[in-house]
C-alpha positions as CSV (number, residue, x, y, z in Angstrom):
1,X,0.0,0.0,0.0
2,X,1.7,3.1,-1.2
3,X,-0.4,6.2,-0.2
4,X,1.5,9.3,0.6
5,X,0.5,12.8,1.9
6,X,2.4,15.9,1.1
7,X,2.0,19.7,1.5
8,X,2.6,22.5,-0.9
9,X,2.0,26.1,0.1
10,X,0.0,25.1,3.2
11,X,0.7,24.2,6.8
12,X,-2.1,21.6,6.8
13,X,-1.0,18.0,7.7
14,X,-3.1,14.9,8.2
15,X,-2.9,13.8,11.8
16,X,-2.7,10.0,12.0
17,X,-3.0,9.2,8.2
18,X,-3.1,5.4,8.7
19,X,-6.9,5.0,9.0
20,X,-7.4,7.2,5.9
21,X,-4.8,5.1,4.0
22,X,-6.5,1.9,5.0
23,X,-9.9,3.3,4.0
24,X,-8.7,4.4,0.6
25,X,-7.1,1.0,-0.1
26,X,-10.4,-0.7,0.9
27,X,-12.4,1.3,-1.6
28,X,-9.8,0.6,-4.3
29,X,-10.0,-3.1,-3.6
30,X,-13.8,-3.2,-3.5
31,X,-13.8,-1.7,-7.0
32,X,-11.6,-4.5,-8.2
33,X,-8.4,-2.4,-8.6
34,X,-4.9,-2.7,-7.1
35,X,-3.0,0.2,-5.6
36,X,0.4,1.0,-7.1
37,X,1.0,4.5,-5.7
38,X,-1.2,7.4,-4.8
39,X,0.1,10.8,-3.8
40,X,-2.2,13.4,-2.1
41,X,-0.8,16.9,-2.2
42,X,-2.5,19.3,0.2
43,X,-2.1,22.9,-1.1
44,X,-3.5,26.4,-1.1
45,X,-6.1,28.0,-3.4
46,X,-3.4,29.9,-5.2
47,X,-1.3,26.8,-5.8
48,X,-4.2,24.8,-7.2
49,X,-5.5,27.7,-9.2
50,X,-2.1,28.0,-10.9
51,X,-2.1,24.3,-11.7
52,X,-5.7,24.6,-13.0
53,X,-4.4,27.3,-15.4
54,X,-1.2,25.6,-16.4
55,X,-2.5,22.0,-16.9
56,X,-6.2,22.3,-17.6
57,X,-6.5,25.9,-19.0
58,X,-9.3,26.6,-16.5
59,X,-9.2,30.1,-14.8
60,X,-11.2,29.0,-11.8
61,X,-10.7,27.9,-8.2
62,X,-11.3,24.3,-7.5
63,X,-11.1,22.0,-4.5
64,X,-9.3,19.1,-6.3
65,X,-7.4,18.2,-9.4
66,X,-6.7,14.5,-10.1
67,X,-3.9,13.2,-12.4
68,X,-4.1,9.6,-13.5
69,X,-0.6,8.2,-13.9
70,X,-1.5,4.6,-14.3
71,X,-0.3,2.6,-17.3
72,X,-2.0,-0.7,-16.5
73,X,-5.7,-1.5,-16.4
74,X,-7.0,-2.1,-12.9
75,X,-3.9,-0.5,-11.3
76,X,-4.2,2.8,-9.5
77,X,-1.4,5.3,-9.7
78,X,-2.0,9.0,-9.5
79,X,-1.5,12.4,-8.0
80,X,-4.4,14.2,-6.3
81,X,-4.0,17.9,-5.4
82,X,-6.5,19.2,-2.8
83,X,-6.9,22.9,-1.9
84,X,-7.3,23.1,1.9
85,X,-8.6,26.7,1.5
86,X,-11.5,25.4,-0.7
87,X,-12.2,22.5,1.7
88,X,-12.5,25.0,4.6
89,X,-14.7,27.4,2.7
90,X,-16.9,24.7,1.3
91,X,-17.3,23.1,4.8
92,X,-18.2,26.5,6.3
93,X,-20.7,27.4,3.5
94,X,-22.4,24.0,3.7
95,X,-22.3,24.0,7.5
96,X,-20.5,20.6,7.7
97,X,-17.5,19.4,9.5
98,X,-14.1,20.1,7.9
99,X,-12.9,16.5,8.2
100,X,-16.1,15.2,6.6
101,X,-15.7,17.5,3.6
102,X,-12.0,16.6,3.4
103,X,-12.7,12.9,3.3
104,X,-15.4,13.5,0.7
105,X,-13.0,15.3,-1.6
106,X,-10.2,12.7,-1.0
107,X,-12.5,9.9,-2.0
108,X,-13.8,11.9,-4.9
109,X,-10.3,12.0,-6.4
110,X,-9.9,8.3,-5.8
111,X,-13.3,7.6,-7.5
112,X,-12.1,9.6,-10.6
113,X,-9.1,7.2,-10.8
114,X,-11.5,4.3,-10.5
115,X,-13.3,5.5,-13.6
116,X,-16.1,7.5,-12.2
117,X,-16.9,10.8,-13.9
118,X,-18.8,13.9,-12.9
119,X,-19.5,15.8,-16.2
120,X,-23.1,14.9,-16.7
121,X,-26.0,14.9,-14.2
122,X,-26.2,11.1,-14.2
123,X,-22.4,10.9,-13.6
124,X,-22.7,13.4,-10.8
125,X,-25.5,11.5,-9.2
126,X,-23.5,8.2,-9.3
127,X,-20.4,10.0,-8.0
128,X,-22.3,11.4,-5.1
129,X,-23.7,8.0,-4.3
130,X,-20.3,6.4,-4.4
131,X,-18.9,9.2,-2.2
132,X,-21.6,8.6,0.3
133,X,-21.2,4.8,0.3
134,X,-17.4,5.3,0.7
135,X,-17.9,7.7,3.6
136,X,-20.0,5.1,5.5
137,X,-16.9,2.8,5.5
138,X,-14.6,5.3,7.1
């Protein structure tokens, strides 16, 4: 199990990452995939906005950007960048716990690597369902 957590332009650090790593791996295995390597990079709004511009040509703030680096089917390898600023703002505006929103966004990125999309309404509905199912296992 190779799941790593890093910081870029933020002081945020996951306290006790082991349960989160175990949970992520469980979701990956339930979907019939194997984990190769997964890097989560916690960062600021500005850092992620610059990445959004540079790599996706999107001039917007976002909470997450996921890069799929896998070369083999059914293997998970990727980099997931998460804006801690966005997570805090979204949690406040939705009046939910920061950790709950953080875990939802973490698993959202993993679900993208597992092949779930969120461009159409039906994809968004399925993504939300899978997020909620995953959160119950945490």
